[in-house]
All heavy atoms as TSV, in Angstrom:
chain	resi	resn	atom	element	x	y	z
A	1	MET	N	N	-11.787	-26.585	-13.472
A	1	MET	CA	C	-10.692	-25.954	-14.162
A	1	MET	C	C	-9.976	-24.948	-13.268
A	1	MET	O	O	-8.751	-24.873	-13.268
A	1	MET	CB	C	-11.233	-25.280	-15.430
A	1	MET	CG	C	-10.174	-24.682	-16.278
A	1	MET	SD	S	-9.142	-25.970	-16.952
A	1	MET	CE	C	-7.953	-25.025	-17.808
A	2	LEU	N	N	-10.739	-24.157	-12.517
A	2	LEU	CA	C	-10.119	-23.186	-11.616
A	2	LEU	C	C	-9.340	-23.871	-10.501
A	2	LEU	O	O	-8.336	-23.333	-10.025
A	2	LEU	CB	C	-11.186	-22.263	-11.020
A	2	LEU	CG	C	-11.774	-21.230	-11.961
A	2	LEU	CD1	C	-12.891	-20.463	-11.277
A	2	LEU	CD2	C	-10.719	-20.286	-12.466
A	3	ASN	N	N	-9.787	-25.056	-10.097
A	3	ASN	CA	C	-9.069	-25.790	-9.068
A	3	ASN	C	C	-7.693	-26.217	-9.573
A	3	ASN	O	O	-6.705	-26.142	-8.835
A	3	ASN	CB	C	-9.883	-27.005	-8.617
A	3	ASN	CG	C	-9.325	-27.605	-7.357
A	3	ASN	OD1	O	-8.887	-26.899	-6.475
A	3	ASN	ND2	N	-9.342	-28.913	-7.287
A	4	ILE	N	N	-7.594	-26.643	-10.821
A	4	ILE	CA	C	-6.315	-27.047	-11.395
A	4	ILE	C	C	-5.387	-25.836	-11.497
A	4	ILE	O	O	-4.198	-25.927	-11.178
A	4	ILE	CB	C	-6.520	-27.706	-12.765
A	4	ILE	CG1	C	-7.288	-29.013	-12.591
A	4	ILE	CG2	C	-5.190	-27.946	-13.459
A	4	ILE	CD1	C	-7.736	-29.633	-13.885
A	5	VAL	N	N	-5.915	-24.696	-11.907
A	5	VAL	CA	C	-5.108	-23.476	-11.983
A	5	VAL	C	C	-4.634	-23.071	-10.587
A	5	VAL	O	O	-3.482	-22.673	-10.402
A	5	VAL	CB	C	-5.914	-22.337	-12.647
A	5	VAL	CG1	C	-5.168	-21.021	-12.578
A	5	VAL	CG2	C	-6.255	-22.691	-14.073
A	6	SER	N	N	-5.494	-23.218	-9.600
A	6	SER	CA	C	-5.125	-22.897	-8.227
A	6	SER	C	C	-4.006	-23.806	-7.725
A	6	SER	O	O	-3.065	-23.343	-7.070
A	6	SER	CB	C	-6.355	-23.012	-7.322
A	6	SER	OG	O	-6.006	-22.784	-5.986
A	7	ILE	N	N	-4.084	-25.081	-8.034
A	7	ILE	CA	C	-3.032	-26.012	-7.627
A	7	ILE	C	C	-1.727	-25.691	-8.336
A	7	ILE	O	O	-0.645	-25.737	-7.729
A	7	ILE	CB	C	-3.476	-27.464	-7.885
A	7	ILE	CG1	C	-4.622	-27.833	-6.936
A	7	ILE	CG2	C	-2.324	-28.442	-7.724
A	7	ILE	CD1	C	-5.284	-29.143	-7.242
A	8	LEU	N	N	-1.784	-25.333	-9.604
A	8	LEU	CA	C	-0.573	-24.952	-10.332
A	8	LEU	C	C	0.055	-23.693	-9.746
A	8	LEU	O	O	1.285	-23.592	-9.649
A	8	LEU	CB	C	-0.889	-24.754	-11.813
A	8	LEU	CG	C	-1.187	-26.022	-12.608
A	8	LEU	CD1	C	-1.592	-25.674	-14.024
A	8	LEU	CD2	C	0.000	-26.954	-12.593
A	9	ILE	N	N	-0.746	-22.746	-9.344
A	9	ILE	CA	C	-0.224	-21.545	-8.697
A	9	ILE	C	C	0.434	-21.921	-7.371
A	9	ILE	O	O	1.491	-21.391	-7.015
A	9	ILE	CB	C	-1.338	-20.507	-8.500
A	9	ILE	CG1	C	-1.740	-19.922	-9.846
A	9	ILE	CG2	C	-0.905	-19.392	-7.555
A	9	ILE	CD1	C	-2.934	-19.010	-9.792
A	10	GLY	N	N	-0.146	-22.858	-6.647
A	10	GLY	CA	C	0.453	-23.329	-5.399
A	10	GLY	C	C	1.785	-24.013	-5.625
A	10	GLY	O	O	2.739	-23.822	-4.865
A	11	ILE	N	N	1.875	-24.801	-6.689
A	11	ILE	CA	C	3.140	-25.474	-7.011
A	11	ILE	C	C	4.204	-24.449	-7.397
A	11	ILE	O	O	5.376	-24.606	-7.052
A	11	ILE	CB	C	2.909	-26.519	-8.120
A	11	ILE	CG1	C	2.085	-27.678	-7.563
A	11	ILE	CG2	C	4.219	-27.027	-8.680
A	11	ILE	CD1	C	1.614	-28.658	-8.604
A	12	ILE	N	N	3.808	-23.390	-8.078
A	12	ILE	CA	C	4.747	-22.331	-8.431
A	12	ILE	C	C	5.204	-21.571	-7.186
A	12	ILE	O	O	6.360	-21.153	-7.092
A	12	ILE	CB	C	4.108	-21.376	-9.456
A	12	ILE	CG1	C	3.960	-22.076	-10.801
A	12	ILE	CG2	C	4.918	-20.091	-9.608
A	12	ILE	CD1	C	3.122	-21.319	-11.793
A	13	SER	N	N	4.333	-21.416	-6.216
A	13	SER	CA	C	4.688	-20.621	-5.040
A	13	SER	C	C	5.504	-21.394	-4.007
A	13	SER	O	O	6.082	-20.778	-3.115
A	13	SER	CB	C	3.436	-20.041	-4.397
A	13	SER	OG	O	2.583	-21.061	-3.967
A	14	ILE	N	N	5.613	-22.719	-4.122
A	14	ILE	CA	C	6.433	-23.484	-3.178
A	14	ILE	C	C	7.915	-23.112	-3.281
A	14	ILE	O	O	8.553	-22.877	-2.244
A	14	ILE	CB	C	6.209	-25.003	-3.352
A	14	ILE	CG1	C	4.843	-25.366	-2.792
A	14	ILE	CG2	C	7.286	-25.803	-2.631
A	14	ILE	CD1	C	4.460	-26.805	-3.008
A	15	PRO	N	N	8.524	-23.027	-4.475
A	15	PRO	CA	C	9.926	-22.582	-4.515
A	15	PRO	C	C	10.113	-21.154	-3.991
A	15	PRO	O	O	11.145	-20.851	-3.389
A	15	PRO	CB	C	10.298	-22.658	-5.995
A	15	PRO	CG	C	9.301	-23.551	-6.607
A	15	PRO	CD	C	8.067	-23.448	-5.791
A	16	LEU	N	N	9.122	-20.298	-4.183
A	16	LEU	CA	C	9.200	-18.947	-3.646
A	16	LEU	C	C	9.200	-18.973	-2.126
A	16	LEU	O	O	9.913	-18.202	-1.476
A	16	LEU	CB	C	8.044	-18.098	-4.173
A	16	LEU	CG	C	7.922	-17.975	-5.692
A	16	LEU	CD1	C	6.676	-17.189	-6.056
A	16	LEU	CD2	C	9.154	-17.351	-6.280
A	17	LEU	N	N	8.411	-19.873	-1.551
A	17	LEU	CA	C	8.378	-20.050	-0.105
A	17	LEU	C	C	9.723	-20.549	0.404
A	17	LEU	O	O	10.232	-20.061	1.413
A	17	LEU	CB	C	7.270	-21.033	0.278
A	17	LEU	CG	C	7.234	-21.526	1.722
A	17	LEU	CD1	C	6.841	-20.402	2.653
A	17	LEU	CD2	C	6.291	-22.691	1.854
A	18	ILE	N	N	10.327	-21.484	-0.302
A	18	ILE	CA	C	11.612	-22.038	0.122
A	18	ILE	C	C	12.700	-20.970	0.059
A	18	ILE	O	O	13.536	-20.870	0.960
A	18	ILE	CB	C	11.964	-23.276	-0.730
A	18	ILE	CG1	C	10.981	-24.403	-0.418
A	18	ILE	CG2	C	13.397	-23.728	-0.484
A	18	ILE	CD1	C	11.082	-25.584	-1.348
A	19	ILE	N	N	12.701	-20.157	-0.983
A	19	ILE	CA	C	13.681	-19.077	-1.078
A	19	ILE	C	C	13.483	-18.082	0.060
A	19	ILE	O	O	14.453	-17.568	0.624
A	19	ILE	CB	C	13.582	-18.376	-2.451
A	19	ILE	CG1	C	14.071	-19.323	-3.545
A	19	ILE	CG2	C	14.390	-17.086	-2.473
A	19	ILE	CD1	C	13.810	-18.826	-4.938
A	20	GLY	N	N	12.264	-17.843	0.448
A	20	GLY	CA	C	11.978	-16.923	1.540
A	20	GLY	C	C	12.399	-17.440	2.904
A	20	GLY	O	O	12.463	-16.678	3.869
A	21	GLN	N	N	12.704	-18.726	3.019
A	21	GLN	CA	C	13.148	-19.299	4.289
A	21	GLN	C	C	14.641	-19.107	4.526
A	21	GLN	O	O	15.127	-19.308	5.631
A	21	GLN	CB	C	12.814	-20.794	4.350
A	21	GLN	CG	C	11.350	-21.106	4.216
A	21	GLN	CD	C	10.500	-20.444	5.273
A	21	GLN	OE1	O	10.876	-20.396	6.433
A	21	GLN	NE2	N	9.364	-19.924	4.873
A	22	ILE	N	N	15.380	-18.720	3.498
A	22	ILE	CA	C	16.813	-18.494	3.623
A	22	ILE	C	C	17.026	-17.236	4.469
A	22	ILE	O	O	16.328	-16.236	4.276
A	22	ILE	CB	C	17.453	-18.332	2.224
A	22	ILE	CG1	C	17.281	-19.623	1.426
A	22	ILE	CG2	C	18.928	-17.956	2.333
A	22	ILE	CD1	C	17.687	-19.509	-0.021
A	23	PRO	N	N	17.967	-17.263	5.415
A	23	PRO	CA	C	18.203	-16.075	6.245
A	23	PRO	C	C	18.493	-14.842	5.398
A	23	PRO	O	O	19.189	-14.910	4.383
A	23	PRO	CB	C	19.426	-16.465	7.077
A	23	PRO	CG	C	19.365	-17.952	7.144
A	23	PRO	CD	C	18.793	-18.388	5.821
A	24	PHE	N	N	17.960	-13.713	5.830
A	24	PHE	CA	C	18.077	-12.409	5.197
A	24	PHE	C	C	17.335	-12.312	3.861
A	24	PHE	O	O	17.481	-11.319	3.159
A	24	PHE	CB	C	19.535	-11.980	5.018
A	24	PHE	CG	C	20.264	-11.896	6.325
A	24	PHE	CD1	C	21.242	-12.805	6.640
A	24	PHE	CD2	C	19.937	-10.911	7.237
A	24	PHE	CE1	C	21.900	-12.743	7.856
A	24	PHE	CE2	C	20.590	-10.844	8.451
A	24	PHE	CZ	C	21.578	-11.761	8.757
A	25	LEU	N	N	16.582	-13.325	3.487
A	25	LEU	CA	C	15.734	-13.233	2.302
A	25	LEU	C	C	14.252	-13.356	2.661
A	25	LEU	O	O	13.417	-13.545	1.797
A	25	LEU	CB	C	16.102	-14.311	1.282
A	25	LEU	CG	C	17.439	-14.134	0.575
A	25	LEU	CD1	C	17.687	-15.292	-0.375
A	25	LEU	CD2	C	17.492	-12.833	-0.169
A	26	GLY	N	N	13.940	-13.236	3.942
A	26	GLY	CA	C	12.551	-13.326	4.382
A	26	GLY	C	C	11.691	-12.195	3.854
A	26	GLY	O	O	10.477	-12.338	3.710
A	27	TRP	N	N	12.306	-11.061	3.544
A	27	TRP	CA	C	11.546	-9.924	3.013
A	27	TRP	C	C	10.939	-10.245	1.658
A	27	TRP	O	O	9.981	-9.597	1.237
A	27	TRP	CB	C	12.446	-8.692	2.913
A	27	TRP	CG	C	13.635	-8.901	2.037
A	27	TRP	CD1	C	14.841	-9.389	2.409
A	27	TRP	CD2	C	13.706	-8.678	0.630
A	27	TRP	NE1	N	15.672	-9.475	1.328
A	27	TRP	CE2	C	15.007	-9.043	0.216
A	27	TRP	CE3	C	12.816	-8.203	-0.319
A	27	TRP	CZ2	C	15.414	-8.950	-1.102
A	27	TRP	CZ3	C	13.231	-8.115	-1.626
A	27	TRP	CH2	C	14.508	-8.468	-2.007
A	28	THR	N	N	11.474	-11.254	0.968
A	28	THR	CA	C	10.910	-11.608	-0.334
A	28	THR	C	C	9.509	-12.201	-0.199
A	28	THR	O	O	8.736	-12.157	-1.154
A	28	THR	CB	C	11.821	-12.598	-1.063
A	28	THR	OG1	O	11.994	-13.762	-0.267
A	28	THR	CG2	C	13.167	-11.971	-1.371
A	29	ASN	N	N	9.201	-12.738	0.982
A	29	ASN	CA	C	7.851	-13.261	1.199
A	29	ASN	C	C	6.803	-12.159	1.119
A	29	ASN	O	O	5.664	-12.418	0.765
A	29	ASN	CB	C	7.758	-13.969	2.550
A	29	ASN	CG	C	8.347	-15.345	2.509
A	29	ASN	OD1	O	8.455	-15.959	1.452
A	29	ASN	ND2	N	8.754	-15.848	3.654
A	30	ILE	N	N	7.195	-10.938	1.451
A	30	ILE	CA	C	6.259	-9.816	1.332
A	30	ILE	C	C	5.873	-9.621	-0.131
A	30	ILE	O	O	4.705	-9.399	-0.464
A	30	ILE	CB	C	6.887	-8.531	1.900
A	30	ILE	CG1	C	7.154	-8.694	3.390
A	30	ILE	CG2	C	5.991	-7.331	1.650
A	30	ILE	CD1	C	7.972	-7.589	3.992
A	31	LEU	N	N	6.859	-9.725	-1.010
A	31	LEU	CA	C	6.596	-9.547	-2.441
A	31	LEU	C	C	5.820	-10.720	-3.031
A	31	LEU	O	O	4.943	-10.541	-3.876
A	31	LEU	CB	C	7.914	-9.383	-3.198
A	31	LEU	CG	C	8.807	-8.217	-2.780
A	31	LEU	CD1	C	10.127	-8.291	-3.520
A	31	LEU	CD2	C	8.110	-6.911	-3.023
A	32	TRP	N	N	6.170	-11.936	-2.607
A	32	TRP	CA	C	5.606	-13.135	-3.218
A	32	TRP	C	C	4.337	-13.631	-2.541
A	32	TRP	O	O	3.754	-14.619	-2.970
A	32	TRP	CB	C	6.632	-14.252	-3.216
A	32	TRP	CG	C	7.810	-13.963	-4.072
A	32	TRP	CD1	C	7.829	-13.213	-5.216
A	32	TRP	CD2	C	9.135	-14.407	-3.879
A	32	TRP	NE1	N	9.092	-13.183	-5.733
A	32	TRP	CE2	C	9.914	-13.902	-4.942
A	32	TRP	CE3	C	9.757	-15.195	-2.916
A	32	TRP	CZ2	C	11.267	-14.153	-5.054
A	32	TRP	CZ3	C	11.101	-15.438	-3.036
A	32	TRP	CH2	C	11.847	-14.919	-4.096
A	33	LEU	N	N	3.892	-12.941	-1.508
A	33	LEU	CA	C	2.699	-13.383	-0.788
A	33	LEU	C	C	1.441	-13.301	-1.649
A	33	LEU	O	O	0.500	-14.065	-1.449
A	33	LEU	CB	C	2.527	-12.546	0.478
A	33	LEU	CG	C	1.487	-13.003	1.484
A	33	LEU	CD1	C	1.802	-14.409	1.963
A	33	LEU	CD2	C	1.444	-12.064	2.652
A	34	MET	N	N	1.441	-12.432	-2.637
A	34	MET	CA	C	0.262	-12.277	-3.481
A	34	MET	C	C	0.043	-13.472	-4.407
A	34	MET	O	O	-1.082	-13.717	-4.836
A	34	MET	CB	C	0.363	-10.991	-4.311
A	34	MET	CG	C	0.281	-9.732	-3.482
A	34	MET	SD	S	-1.138	-9.694	-2.373
A	34	MET	CE	C	-2.476	-9.737	-3.523
A	35	VAL	N	N	1.090	-14.227	-4.708
A	35	VAL	CA	C	0.939	-15.373	-5.612
A	35	VAL	C	C	0.010	-16.425	-5.003
A	35	VAL	O	O	-0.989	-16.802	-5.630
A	35	VAL	CB	C	2.324	-15.957	-5.990
A	35	VAL	CG1	C	2.167	-17.199	-6.836
A	35	VAL	CG2	C	3.153	-14.921	-6.705
A	36	PRO	N	N	0.267	-16.917	-3.770
A	36	PRO	CA	C	-0.685	-17.901	-3.226
A	36	PRO	C	C	-2.028	-17.293	-2.824
A	36	PRO	O	O	-3.034	-18.010	-2.789
A	36	PRO	CB	C	0.043	-18.491	-2.022
A	36	PRO	CG	C	1.083	-17.528	-1.664
A	36	PRO	CD	C	1.443	-16.809	-2.910
A	37	VAL	N	N	-2.066	-15.990	-2.567
A	37	VAL	CA	C	-3.359	-15.355	-2.269
A	37	VAL	C	C	-4.255	-15.405	-3.506
A	37	VAL	O	O	-5.461	-15.675	-3.398
A	37	VAL	CB	C	-3.153	-13.909	-1.763
A	37	VAL	CG1	C	-4.457	-13.153	-1.728
A	37	VAL	CG2	C	-2.506	-13.922	-0.398
A	38	ILE	N	N	-3.678	-15.176	-4.674
A	38	ILE	CA	C	-4.440	-15.324	-5.914
A	38	ILE	C	C	-4.905	-16.772	-6.077
A	38	ILE	O	O	-6.022	-17.034	-6.511
A	38	ILE	CB	C	-3.596	-14.849	-7.116
A	38	ILE	CG1	C	-3.376	-13.345	-7.039
A	38	ILE	CG2	C	-4.257	-15.224	-8.439
A	38	ILE	CD1	C	-2.371	-12.809	-8.022
A	39	GLY	N	N	-4.041	-17.719	-5.696
A	39	GLY	CA	C	-4.423	-19.133	-5.736
A	39	GLY	C	C	-5.575	-19.446	-4.794
A	39	GLY	O	O	-6.446	-20.253	-5.117
A	40	VAL	N	N	-5.591	-18.817	-3.624
A	40	VAL	CA	C	-6.694	-19.014	-2.680
A	40	VAL	C	C	-7.995	-18.491	-3.279
A	40	VAL	O	O	-9.047	-19.138	-3.183
A	40	VAL	CB	C	-6.393	-18.328	-1.330
A	40	VAL	CG1	C	-7.621	-18.265	-0.455
A	40	VAL	CG2	C	-5.276	-19.045	-0.601
A	41	VAL	N	N	-7.933	-17.328	-3.910
A	41	VAL	CA	C	-9.141	-16.747	-4.511
A	41	VAL	C	C	-9.658	-17.641	-5.636
A	41	VAL	O	O	-10.863	-17.919	-5.712
A	41	VAL	CB	C	-8.854	-15.319	-5.018
A	41	VAL	CG1	C	-10.002	-14.793	-5.846
A	41	VAL	CG2	C	-8.550	-14.400	-3.858
A	42	LEU	N	N	-8.761	-18.108	-6.499
A	42	LEU	CA	C	-9.197	-18.990	-7.585
A	42	LEU	C	C	-9.723	-20.320	-7.041
A	42	LEU	O	O	-10.674	-20.884	-7.574
A	42	LEU	CB	C	-8.049	-19.239	-8.557
A	42	LEU	CG	C	-7.650	-18.046	-9.425
A	42	LEU	CD1	C	-6.449	-18.410	-10.281
A	42	LEU	CD2	C	-8.799	-17.595	-10.277
A	43	GLY	N	N	-9.105	-20.821	-5.976
A	43	GLY	CA	C	-9.586	-22.055	-5.359
A	43	GLY	C	C	-10.943	-21.879	-4.708
A	43	GLY	O	O	-11.750	-22.810	-4.675
A	44	ALA	N	N	-11.200	-20.691	-4.193
A	44	ALA	CA	C	-12.508	-20.425	-3.588
A	44	ALA	C	C	-13.599	-20.342	-4.644
A	44	ALA	O	O	-14.765	-20.649	-4.368
A	44	ALA	CB	C	-12.459	-19.140	-2.776
A	45	LEU	N	N	-13.234	-19.937	-5.858
A	45	LEU	CA	C	-14.224	-19.841	-6.929
A	45	LEU	C	C	-14.535	-21.199	-7.565
A	45	LEU	O	O	-15.530	-21.327	-8.272
A	45	LEU	CB	C	-13.731	-18.877	-8.010
A	45	LEU	CG	C	-13.610	-17.412	-7.595
A	45	LEU	CD1	C	-12.987	-16.602	-8.704
A	45	LEU	CD2	C	-14.962	-16.857	-7.198
A	46	SER	N	N	-13.678	-22.189	-7.327
A	46	SER	CA	C	-13.904	-23.506	-7.932
A	46	SER	C	C	-14.852	-24.337	-7.066
A	46	SER	O	O	-15.188	-23.963	-5.942
A	46	SER	CB	C	-12.581	-24.244	-8.112
A	46	SER	OG	O	-12.074	-24.645	-6.861
A	47	SER	N	N	-15.261	-25.461	-7.593
A	47	SER	CA	C	-16.196	-26.319	-6.862
A	47	SER	C	C	-15.500	-27.202	-5.832
A	47	SER	O	O	-16.134	-27.695	-4.906
A	47	SER	CB	C	-16.962	-27.206	-7.851
A	47	SER	OG	O	-16.040	-28.018	-8.564
A	48	SER	N	N	-14.200	-27.395	-5.953
A	48	SER	CA	C	-13.438	-28.224	-5.023
A	48	SER	C	C	-12.636	-27.337	-4.078
A	48	SER	O	O	-12.336	-26.184	-4.385
A	48	SER	CB	C	-12.500	-29.146	-5.804
A	48	SER	OG	O	-11.750	-29.926	-4.920
A	49	ASN	N	N	-12.283	-27.874	-2.922
A	49	ASN	CA	C	-11.571	-27.102	-1.916
A	49	ASN	C	C	-10.082	-27.402	-1.856
A	49	ASN	O	O	-9.368	-26.773	-1.090
A	49	ASN	CB	C	-12.161	-27.366	-0.532
A	49	ASN	CG	C	-13.561	-26.820	-0.409
A	49	ASN	OD1	O	-13.915	-25.858	-1.070
A	49	ASN	ND2	N	-14.353	-27.456	0.430
A	50	HIS	N	N	-9.600	-28.356	-2.625
A	50	HIS	CA	C	-8.211	-28.793	-2.497
A	50	HIS	C	C	-7.227	-27.679	-2.850
A	50	HIS	O	O	-6.255	-27.443	-2.117
A	50	HIS	CB	C	-7.959	-30.018	-3.373
A	50	HIS	CG	C	-6.581	-30.555	-3.256
A	50	HIS	ND1	N	-6.147	-31.190	-2.121
A	50	HIS	CD2	C	-5.534	-30.535	-4.104
A	50	HIS	CE1	C	-4.884	-31.543	-2.290
A	50	HIS	NE2	N	-4.488	-31.148	-3.500
A	51	GLY	N	N	-7.430	-26.988	-3.932
A	51	GLY	CA	C	-6.540	-25.908	-4.341
A	51	GLY	C	C	-6.551	-24.750	-3.356
A	51	GLY	O	O	-5.511	-24.166	-3.053
A	52	ARG	N	N	-7.734	-24.429	-2.842
A	52	ARG	CA	C	-7.840	-23.356	-1.855
A	52	ARG	C	C	-7.091	-23.708	-0.584
A	52	ARG	O	O	-6.323	-22.905	-0.055
A	52	ARG	CB	C	-9.304	-23.082	-1.527
A	52	ARG	CG	C	-9.472	-21.911	-0.574
A	52	ARG	CD	C	-10.840	-21.858	0.023
A	52	ARG	NE	N	-11.022	-23.040	0.866
A	52	ARG	CZ	C	-12.198	-23.505	1.220
A	52	ARG	NH1	N	-13.292	-22.940	0.799
A	52	ARG	NH2	N	-12.292	-24.561	1.983
A	53	ASN	N	N	-7.258	-24.924	-0.101
A	53	ASN	CA	C	-6.587	-25.345	1.126
A	53	ASN	C	C	-5.075	-25.419	0.942
A	53	ASN	O	O	-4.315	-25.061	1.839
A	53	ASN	CB	C	-7.127	-26.689	1.590
A	53	ASN	CG	C	-8.581	-26.607	1.987
A	53	ASN	OD1	O	-9.105	-25.533	2.256
A	53	ASN	ND2	N	-9.241	-27.740	2.007
A	54	PHE	N	N	-4.636	-25.893	-0.204
A	54	PHE	CA	C	-3.213	-26.005	-0.504
A	54	PHE	C	C	-2.548	-24.632	-0.488
A	54	PHE	O	O	-1.499	-24.435	0.135
A	54	PHE	CB	C	-3.047	-26.691	-1.863
A	54	PHE	CG	C	-1.628	-26.876	-2.308
A	54	PHE	CD1	C	-0.722	-27.543	-1.521
A	54	PHE	CD2	C	-1.213	-26.398	-3.532
A	54	PHE	CE1	C	0.582	-27.722	-1.931
A	54	PHE	CE2	C	0.077	-26.566	-3.964
A	54	PHE	CZ	C	0.990	-27.233	-3.156
A	55	ASN	N	N	-3.161	-23.669	-1.126
A	55	ASN	CA	C	-2.614	-22.316	-1.148
A	55	ASN	C	C	-2.747	-21.632	0.212
A	55	ASN	O	O	-1.900	-20.812	0.570
A	55	ASN	CB	C	-3.294	-21.479	-2.228
A	55	ASN	CG	C	-2.776	-21.809	-3.595
A	55	ASN	OD1	O	-1.600	-21.675	-3.858
A	55	ASN	ND2	N	-3.656	-22.258	-4.463
A	56	ALA	N	N	-3.784	-21.958	0.960
A	56	ALA	CA	C	-3.940	-21.372	2.287
A	56	ALA	C	C	-2.808	-21.811	3.212
A	56	ALA	O	O	-2.317	-21.015	4.023
A	56	ALA	CB	C	-5.289	-21.758	2.876
A	57	VAL	N	N	-2.367	-23.050	3.089
A	57	VAL	CA	C	-1.242	-23.529	3.894
A	57	VAL	C	C	0.025	-22.763	3.529
A	57	VAL	O	O	0.805	-22.368	4.406
A	57	VAL	CB	C	-1.050	-25.055	3.706
A	57	VAL	CG1	C	0.265	-25.525	4.285
A	57	VAL	CG2	C	-2.203	-25.809	4.323
A	58	ILE	N	N	0.231	-22.527	2.257
A	58	ILE	CA	C	1.413	-21.779	1.820
A	58	ILE	C	C	1.353	-20.337	2.329
A	58	ILE	O	O	2.363	-19.788	2.783
A	58	ILE	CB	C	1.536	-21.837	0.286
A	58	ILE	CG1	C	1.785	-23.277	-0.155
A	58	ILE	CG2	C	2.661	-20.931	-0.202
A	58	ILE	CD1	C	1.714	-23.494	-1.641
A	59	VAL	N	N	0.181	-19.720	2.296
A	59	VAL	CA	C	0.025	-18.356	2.822
A	59	VAL	C	C	0.344	-18.331	4.313
A	59	VAL	O	O	1.056	-17.433	4.794
A	59	VAL	CB	C	-1.402	-17.824	2.555
A	59	VAL	CG1	C	-1.672	-16.556	3.344
A	59	VAL	CG2	C	-1.603	-17.573	1.081
A	60	VAL	N	N	-0.150	-19.311	5.060
A	60	VAL	CA	C	0.103	-19.358	6.502
A	60	VAL	C	C	1.593	-19.525	6.783
A	60	VAL	O	O	2.140	-18.880	7.680
A	60	VAL	CB	C	-0.724	-20.489	7.158
A	60	VAL	CG1	C	-0.264	-20.763	8.575
A	60	VAL	CG2	C	-2.197	-20.133	7.135
A	61	LEU	N	N	2.275	-20.365	6.019
A	61	LEU	CA	C	3.716	-20.550	6.222
A	61	LEU	C	C	4.494	-19.270	5.905
A	61	LEU	O	O	5.437	-18.912	6.627
A	61	LEU	CB	C	4.225	-21.704	5.364
A	61	LEU	CG	C	3.781	-23.098	5.797
A	61	LEU	CD1	C	4.237	-24.135	4.784
A	61	LEU	CD2	C	4.299	-23.425	7.173
A	62	MET	N	N	4.114	-18.572	4.839
A	62	MET	CA	C	4.789	-17.316	4.515
A	62	MET	C	C	4.541	-16.262	5.593
A	62	MET	O	O	5.455	-15.546	6.001
A	62	MET	CB	C	4.326	-16.797	3.162
A	62	MET	CG	C	4.919	-17.505	1.983
A	62	MET	SD	S	4.413	-16.699	0.448
A	62	MET	CE	C	5.414	-17.568	-0.723
A	63	LEU	N	N	3.307	-16.167	6.053
A	63	LEU	CA	C	2.997	-15.191	7.093
A	63	LEU	C	C	3.674	-15.540	8.412
A	63	LEU	O	O	4.121	-14.639	9.140
A	63	LEU	CB	C	1.482	-15.086	7.289
A	63	LEU	CG	C	0.727	-14.331	6.219
A	63	LEU	CD1	C	-0.771	-14.407	6.472
A	63	LEU	CD2	C	1.183	-12.898	6.134
A	64	ALA	N	N	3.771	-16.823	8.725
A	64	ALA	CA	C	4.438	-17.230	9.961
A	64	ALA	C	C	5.905	-16.832	9.925
A	64	ALA	O	O	6.460	-16.358	10.925
A	64	ALA	CB	C	4.300	-18.733	10.170
A	65	ARG	N	N	6.551	-16.999	8.787
A	65	ARG	CA	C	7.947	-16.600	8.640
A	65	ARG	C	C	8.108	-15.108	8.814
A	65	ARG	O	O	9.043	-14.629	9.462
A	65	ARG	CB	C	8.466	-17.041	7.256
A	65	ARG	CG	C	9.782	-16.459	6.826
A	65	ARG	CD	C	10.934	-16.990	7.645
A	65	ARG	NE	N	12.213	-16.777	6.990
A	65	ARG	CZ	C	13.046	-15.783	7.319
A	65	ARG	NH1	N	12.736	-14.951	8.250
A	65	ARG	NH2	N	14.200	-15.669	6.694
A	66	LEU	N	N	7.176	-14.335	8.266
A	66	LEU	CA	C	7.258	-12.885	8.399
A	66	LEU	C	C	7.012	-12.419	9.830
A	66	LEU	O	O	7.705	-11.541	10.340
A	66	LEU	CB	C	6.248	-12.216	7.454
A	66	LEU	CG	C	6.600	-12.243	5.981
A	66	LEU	CD1	C	5.435	-11.743	5.163
A	66	LEU	CD2	C	7.828	-11.408	5.721
A	67	VAL	N	N	6.032	-13.031	10.490
A	67	VAL	CA	C	5.679	-12.600	11.840
A	67	VAL	C	C	6.750	-13.023	12.845
A	67	VAL	O	O	7.156	-12.225	13.696
A	67	VAL	CB	C	4.302	-13.176	12.235
A	67	VAL	CG1	C	4.027	-12.977	13.702
A	67	VAL	CG2	C	3.221	-12.528	11.398
A	68	LEU	N	N	7.231	-14.239	12.755
A	68	LEU	CA	C	8.166	-14.747	13.759
A	68	LEU	C	C	9.550	-14.087	13.669
A	68	LEU	O	O	10.194	-13.878	14.686
A	68	LEU	CB	C	8.311	-16.263	13.623
A	68	LEU	CG	C	7.090	-17.074	14.015
A	68	LEU	CD1	C	7.324	-18.552	13.745
A	68	LEU	CD2	C	6.756	-16.854	15.476
A	69	LEU	N	N	9.990	-13.775	12.473
A	69	LEU	CA	C	11.335	-13.224	12.325
A	69	LEU	C	C	11.338	-11.767	11.892
A	69	LEU	O	O	12.394	-11.244	11.528
A	69	LEU	CB	C	12.137	-14.087	11.363
A	69	LEU	CG	C	12.343	-15.520	11.832
A	69	LEU	CD1	C	13.036	-16.342	10.783
A	69	LEU	CD2	C	13.120	-15.546	13.134
A	70	GLY	N	N	10.214	-11.130	11.929
A	70	GLY	CA	C	10.168	-9.702	11.653
A	70	GLY	C	C	10.433	-9.299	10.219
A	70	GLY	O	O	10.804	-8.170	9.948
A	71	GLY	N	N	10.301	-10.219	9.269
A	71	GLY	CA	C	10.494	-9.893	7.874
A	71	GLY	C	C	11.933	-9.805	7.423
A	71	GLY	O	O	12.216	-9.386	6.318
A	72	ILE	N	N	12.857	-10.203	8.294
A	72	ILE	CA	C	14.285	-10.148	7.926
A	72	ILE	C	C	14.722	-11.477	7.340
A	72	ILE	O	O	14.435	-12.509	7.833
A	72	ILE	CB	C	15.157	-9.786	9.134
A	72	ILE	CG1	C	14.788	-8.409	9.636
A	72	ILE	CG2	C	16.614	-9.852	8.785
A	72	ILE	CD1	C	15.485	-8.007	10.886
């Protein structure tokens, strides 16, 4: 059950990731980074790893955008 919730949180955070890729809206990733982090935690508590890995990829993409472009 926690794995399904984790995957749903990941699906919700994909549009947030896409909005954060727009120039001058990268700072929104700072605000929305907690959404997939919660998904990673819930995925870690479940018996399957799919939800955790899915949210971990989204976290890495958000962090890469912040690090490479300085959060702008």
